[in-house]
C-alpha positions as CSV (number, residue, x, y, z in Angstrom):
1,M,190.4,-162.3,-117.9
2,R,193.1,-165.2,-116.3
3,T,194.6,-165.3,-112.7
4,L,198.1,-165.8,-111.4
5,R,199.1,-167.4,-108.5
6,V,202.4,-165.4,-107.0
7,G,202.2,-167.2,-103.4
8,P,199.6,-168.8,-100.7
9,T,197.6,-165.8,-100.5
10,L,198.3,-163.6,-103.4
11,S,197.4,-163.6,-106.8
12,L,197.0,-161.4,-110.0
13,R,194.0,-161.2,-112.5
14,Y,195.4,-160.2,-115.7
15,R,194.1,-160.2,-119.1
16,P,196.3,-161.7,-122.2
17,R,195.8,-158.7,-124.4
18,A,196.8,-156.1,-121.5
19,L,200.0,-158.6,-120.6
20,A,201.1,-158.6,-124.4
21,A,200.2,-154.9,-125.4
22,A,202.5,-154.5,-122.2
23,V,205.3,-156.9,-123.0
24,G,204.9,-155.3,-126.5
25,C,205.5,-151.2,-125.7
26,L,208.5,-152.2,-123.0
27,L,210.2,-154.5,-125.6
28,V,210.2,-151.1,-127.8
29,A,211.1,-149.1,-125.4
30,L,214.1,-150.9,-124.7
31,A,215.3,-151.4,-128.1
32,A,214.9,-147.5,-128.5
33,G,217.0,-147.1,-125.4
34,V,219.9,-149.6,-127.1
35,V,219.3,-147.1,-130.4
36,T,219.5,-143.8,-128.5
37,I,222.7,-145.0,-126.5
38,G,224.5,-145.9,-129.6
39,G,224.1,-142.5,-131.2
40,G,225.7,-139.1,-130.7
41,D,229.2,-138.4,-131.4
42,Y,230.7,-141.7,-130.6
43,P,228.6,-143.9,-132.5
44,M,228.1,-147.5,-131.3
45,S,226.0,-150.4,-132.8
46,P,223.3,-152.1,-130.8
47,A,225.5,-155.2,-130.2
48,E,228.3,-152.8,-129.0
49,V,225.8,-151.6,-126.4
50,L,224.4,-154.4,-125.5
51,T,228.4,-156.1,-125.0
52,T,229.7,-152.5,-122.9
53,L,226.0,-153.0,-120.7
54,T,227.0,-156.7,-119.8
55,G,230.5,-155.7,-118.8
56,G,232.5,-156.7,-122.3
57,G,233.5,-153.4,-123.9
58,T,236.1,-151.0,-123.6
59,P,237.0,-148.7,-120.8
60,S,236.1,-145.7,-123.1
61,Q,233.0,-147.6,-124.4
62,D,232.3,-148.4,-120.9
63,F,232.3,-144.4,-120.1
64,I,230.3,-143.8,-122.7
65,V,227.6,-146.3,-122.0
66,N,227.3,-146.4,-118.2
67,E,227.7,-142.8,-117.1
68,L,227.2,-140.6,-120.1
69,R,224.2,-142.1,-122.3
70,L,222.7,-144.4,-119.9
71,P,221.5,-142.3,-116.9
72,R,219.8,-140.3,-119.6
73,V,217.7,-143.2,-121.4
74,L,217.2,-144.7,-117.5
75,A,215.3,-141.3,-116.4
76,A,213.6,-141.3,-119.8
77,L,211.9,-144.9,-119.1
78,L,211.3,-144.0,-115.3
79,V,209.1,-140.4,-115.9
80,G,207.9,-142.1,-118.9
81,A,206.5,-145.1,-116.7
82,S,205.5,-142.4,-114.3
83,L,203.8,-140.4,-116.2
84,G,201.5,-142.8,-117.7
85,L,200.6,-144.6,-114.2
86,A,200.1,-141.2,-113.0
87,G,197.7,-139.9,-116.1
88,A,196.3,-143.8,-116.0
89,V,195.5,-142.8,-111.6
90,F,193.8,-139.8,-112.4
91,Q,191.8,-140.6,-115.5
92,S,190.2,-143.3,-113.5
93,V,189.7,-141.3,-110.6
94,V,187.7,-138.2,-113.4
95,R,186.0,-140.6,-115.3
96,N,187.4,-138.3,-118.1
97,P,190.2,-139.1,-121.0
98,L,191.2,-135.5,-120.6
99,G,192.2,-135.7,-116.9
100,S,195.8,-135.7,-116.2
101,P,198.5,-133.7,-113.9
102,D,198.8,-131.5,-117.1
103,M,195.3,-130.6,-116.5
104,L,194.7,-130.5,-113.1
105,G,197.5,-128.0,-111.9
106,L,199.8,-130.6,-110.6
107,T,202.6,-129.9,-113.0
108,Q,202.3,-126.6,-112.6
109,G,202.5,-127.0,-109.0
110,A,206.0,-128.0,-109.1
111,S,206.8,-125.7,-111.4
112,T,205.8,-123.0,-108.8
113,G,208.6,-124.7,-106.1
114,A,211.5,-124.9,-108.6
115,L,210.6,-121.8,-110.0
116,I,210.9,-120.3,-106.2
117,V,214.5,-122.0,-105.5
118,I,215.9,-120.7,-109.3
119,V,214.7,-117.2,-107.9
120,T,216.4,-117.4,-105.3
121,G,219.5,-118.6,-106.7
122,G,219.4,-122.2,-105.3
123,S,221.4,-125.2,-106.0
124,S,220.1,-128.4,-108.7
125,A,219.8,-130.3,-105.6
126,A,217.6,-127.8,-103.8
127,L,215.6,-127.6,-107.4
128,A,214.5,-131.0,-107.2
129,G,213.5,-130.8,-103.8
130,G,211.2,-127.7,-104.6
131,A,209.5,-128.8,-107.4
132,V,209.0,-132.2,-104.8
133,V,207.4,-130.0,-102.5
134,G,205.7,-127.5,-104.7
135,G,203.6,-130.8,-106.5
136,I,202.7,-132.3,-103.6
137,V,201.5,-129.5,-101.2
138,T,199.8,-128.6,-104.6
139,G,198.2,-131.8,-104.4
140,L,196.9,-131.9,-100.7
141,L,195.7,-128.1,-102.1
142,I,193.8,-129.5,-104.4
143,H,192.5,-132.1,-102.4
144,A,191.4,-129.9,-99.6
145,L,189.4,-127.9,-101.9
146,A,188.1,-130.6,-103.8
147,W,186.9,-132.3,-101.0
148,R,183.1,-132.3,-100.3
149,R,181.8,-135.7,-98.0
150,G,184.0,-137.6,-100.8
151,L,186.2,-136.7,-103.5
152,H,184.4,-136.3,-106.6
153,G,185.7,-136.4,-110.2
154,F,183.8,-133.4,-111.7
155,R,184.9,-131.4,-108.6
156,L,188.2,-132.1,-108.3
157,V,188.4,-131.3,-112.6
158,L,187.4,-127.8,-111.8
159,V,189.4,-127.2,-108.6
160,G,192.1,-128.4,-110.5
161,I,192.0,-126.0,-113.7
162,G,191.4,-122.9,-111.4
163,V,194.3,-123.8,-109.6
164,M,196.1,-124.5,-112.7
165,A,195.4,-121.2,-113.8
166,M,196.2,-119.3,-110.3
167,L,199.7,-121.2,-110.7
168,T,200.2,-120.2,-114.2
169,G,199.9,-116.6,-113.1
170,V,202.5,-117.5,-110.3
171,N,204.6,-118.8,-112.4
172,N,204.8,-116.1,-114.8
173,Y,205.1,-113.1,-112.1
174,L,208.4,-115.4,-110.7
175,L,209.8,-115.5,-114.3
176,T,209.6,-111.2,-114.6
177,R,210.8,-111.6,-111.4
178,G,214.6,-112.9,-111.8
179,K,217.7,-111.6,-113.3
180,L,218.4,-112.9,-117.1
181,M,221.0,-116.0,-116.2
182,E,218.0,-117.0,-113.7
183,A,215.2,-116.9,-116.0
184,S,216.9,-118.9,-118.9
185,R,217.8,-121.2,-116.3
186,A,213.9,-121.3,-115.6
187,I,212.7,-121.5,-118.6
188,L,215.1,-124.0,-119.7
189,W,213.7,-126.3,-117.0
190,L,210.3,-125.4,-118.0
191,T,210.6,-127.0,-121.0
192,G,211.0,-130.4,-119.4
193,S,214.8,-132.3,-120.5
194,L,216.6,-134.9,-120.1
195,D,220.0,-133.5,-121.1
196,G,222.8,-134.2,-118.4
197,R,220.4,-136.3,-116.2
198,G,222.2,-138.0,-114.0
199,W,222.7,-140.5,-111.7
200,P,222.0,-138.3,-108.7
201,E,219.1,-137.0,-110.2
202,L,218.0,-140.6,-111.4
203,T,218.2,-142.6,-108.0
204,P,215.1,-140.6,-106.3
205,L,212.6,-141.5,-108.9
206,L,213.5,-144.6,-109.2
207,I,213.2,-145.5,-105.7
208,A,209.6,-143.4,-105.6
209,L,208.6,-145.8,-108.2
210,A,209.9,-148.8,-106.8
211,V,208.1,-148.0,-103.5
212,L,204.8,-146.3,-105.2
213,G,204.1,-148.3,-108.2
214,P,203.4,-151.8,-106.3
215,V,201.4,-149.3,-104.3
216,I,199.1,-147.9,-107.0
217,V,199.3,-151.4,-109.1
218,L,198.4,-154.0,-106.4
219,G,197.0,-152.1,-103.7
220,C,194.2,-149.6,-105.7
221,G,194.3,-151.3,-109.1
222,R,190.5,-153.5,-108.3
223,A,189.5,-150.4,-106.1
224,L,190.2,-148.3,-109.5
225,R,188.1,-150.8,-111.8
226,M,185.7,-151.2,-109.4
227,T,185.1,-147.5,-109.1
228,E,184.9,-146.7,-112.8
229,M,181.3,-148.5,-112.5
230,G,179.9,-146.3,-109.7
231,D,180.8,-145.8,-106.2
232,D,177.5,-147.4,-105.1
233,A,178.6,-150.6,-107.2
234,A,182.1,-150.6,-106.0
235,H,180.8,-150.3,-102.3
236,S,178.7,-153.4,-102.7
237,L,181.3,-155.4,-104.0
238,G,183.6,-154.3,-100.2
239,V,185.6,-151.7,-101.9
240,R,186.8,-148.8,-99.4
241,V,186.2,-146.1,-102.5
242,E,187.3,-143.1,-100.5
243,R,190.2,-144.6,-98.9
244,S,191.2,-146.4,-102.0
245,R,190.6,-143.3,-103.9
246,T,193.0,-140.8,-102.0
247,V,195.8,-143.8,-101.6
248,A,196.3,-144.0,-105.5
249,L,195.7,-140.0,-105.9
250,G,198.3,-139.4,-103.1
251,S,200.4,-141.8,-104.9
252,A,200.3,-140.5,-108.4
253,V,200.8,-137.2,-107.2
254,V,204.1,-138.1,-105.6
255,L,205.1,-139.7,-108.4
256,V,204.3,-136.7,-111.2
257,S,206.4,-134.5,-108.0
258,F,209.3,-136.7,-108.4
259,S,209.3,-137.0,-112.2
260,A,209.4,-133.3,-112.2
261,A,212.2,-132.9,-110.3
262,C,213.9,-135.2,-112.3
263,A,213.2,-133.9,-116.0
264,G,211.2,-130.5,-115.7
265,P,207.7,-130.9,-116.3
266,V,207.3,-133.0,-119.3
267,S,204.5,-132.2,-121.0
268,F,201.3,-134.6,-122.4
269,V,202.9,-137.9,-121.8
270,A,200.9,-138.2,-119.2
271,L,197.8,-137.5,-121.1
272,T,198.2,-139.6,-123.9
273,A,200.0,-143.0,-122.6
274,P,196.8,-143.7,-121.2
275,Q,194.7,-143.5,-123.8
276,L,196.9,-145.1,-126.1
277,A,197.0,-148.1,-124.0
278,K,193.4,-148.7,-123.5
279,R,193.4,-148.4,-127.4
280,L,195.5,-151.4,-127.5
281,T,194.5,-153.6,-124.7
282,H,190.7,-153.0,-125.8
283,A,190.1,-153.6,-121.9
284,P,188.0,-151.4,-119.6
285,G,189.4,-150.1,-116.3
286,P,192.7,-148.1,-116.0
287,N,195.4,-150.3,-117.4
288,L,197.5,-149.4,-115.2
289,V,200.6,-151.4,-116.4
290,P,200.3,-150.8,-119.5
291,A,200.2,-147.0,-119.7
292,A,203.4,-147.0,-117.7
293,C,204.8,-148.9,-120.6
294,M,203.5,-147.1,-122.8
295,G,204.5,-143.9,-121.4
296,A,208.1,-145.2,-121.0
297,T,208.0,-146.5,-125.0
298,L,206.4,-142.6,-125.5
299,L,209.1,-140.8,-123.5
300,V,212.1,-142.4,-124.8
301,L,210.9,-142.5,-128.5
302,A,210.6,-138.7,-127.6
303,D,213.8,-138.2,-126.6
304,W,215.6,-139.7,-129.3
305,A,213.5,-137.7,-131.9
306,A,214.7,-135.0,-129.9
307,Q,218.6,-135.6,-130.6
308,N,218.2,-136.9,-134.0
309,L,215.5,-135.7,-136.4
310,F,216.4,-131.6,-136.3
311,A,219.3,-131.3,-138.7
312,G,221.8,-132.0,-136.1
313,R,220.4,-130.3,-133.1
314,Q,219.6,-131.3,-130.3
315,L,215.9,-129.9,-128.8
316,A,214.8,-130.7,-125.3
317,V,212.7,-133.7,-125.2
318,G,209.5,-132.0,-124.0
319,V,209.2,-129.9,-127.1
320,V,208.8,-133.2,-128.5
321,T,206.1,-134.1,-126.4
322,G,204.1,-130.6,-127.0
323,L,203.9,-131.1,-130.5
324,L,202.9,-134.5,-130.5
325,G,201.0,-134.1,-127.0
326,G,199.2,-131.0,-127.8
327,G,198.4,-132.4,-131.9
328,Y,196.8,-135.8,-130.1
329,L,194.8,-133.4,-127.7
330,V,193.1,-131.9,-130.5
331,W,192.0,-134.8,-131.9
332,L,190.8,-136.0,-128.5
333,L,188.5,-133.1,-128.4
334,A,187.8,-133.7,-131.5
335,T,186.0,-137.0,-131.2
336,Q,185.3,-136.1,-127.8
337,R,182.9,-133.2,-129.6
338,K,181.8,-136.0,-132.4
339,A,180.9,-137.9,-129.8
340,G,178.3,-135.6,-128.1
341,R,180.6,-135.9,-124.8
342,I,182.0,-132.8,-124.9
């Protein structure tokens, strides 16, 4: 563990291997983003993409890169980073590698809010607002039901699974109540897609991540590391356990909600990114920054695969993350069972 001073009163502690893993994941994500921008019906080389991004391309290249393709890649980076960071928070709090917004009902809550807007014929802006409200309300509901002289991981998981089951039934009912066009629109959104994402869909998530990312990493990172040793040990080290846990979970819920508003409920990124980051860093604790960088890398690569690896047909990115994440979940359950943890 090393210390980096960033001011007279502020210092950051980091592990060199964790920093190298985060930087490596970020470089891979950026490289994959450049390649993705250069693909499509109007192919461009990486050099042309970089030239255009720095203001040196032709007018047609500038329009294609900066208006059509760059927002989609940035959306993948931001959604992946937000989900990876949120997943690391949830897995740290519940102390279980299976703890993620997908498993605890938050994704289903955001979907419920969006489906209500779709069924009632709301606009795209209203759909995004419905997803944010649905996710936040679900997070508050789970917190209220799980709270009993504190917030404990096991109870949070049980309550989250119950809420997820109920909201899944509600979402299925809403789908049956919608008209054919509304149901088709809802199914596409529920799959999780980055297609057609522009600056209006991207900006709210960018603001949320810029505000809440430092709150989680700088404000709650040390507390999350300490609480993984147990609440009593964290209390003895001066950590305000419940306050830190509530702030971290609340920030993670908001990030998940804004991510769903931007790209729909993209599955399994929040589950897999923290675990893959931990295997790269070999470091204890939630590994917040590496998890965020890993989430961004996974989603950019998944979006590239969705556009290029299926015989000329583009898939929604949620299909690719679902296939890969489902396989990872089966593997994780098998390893946990072999280790005697489940």
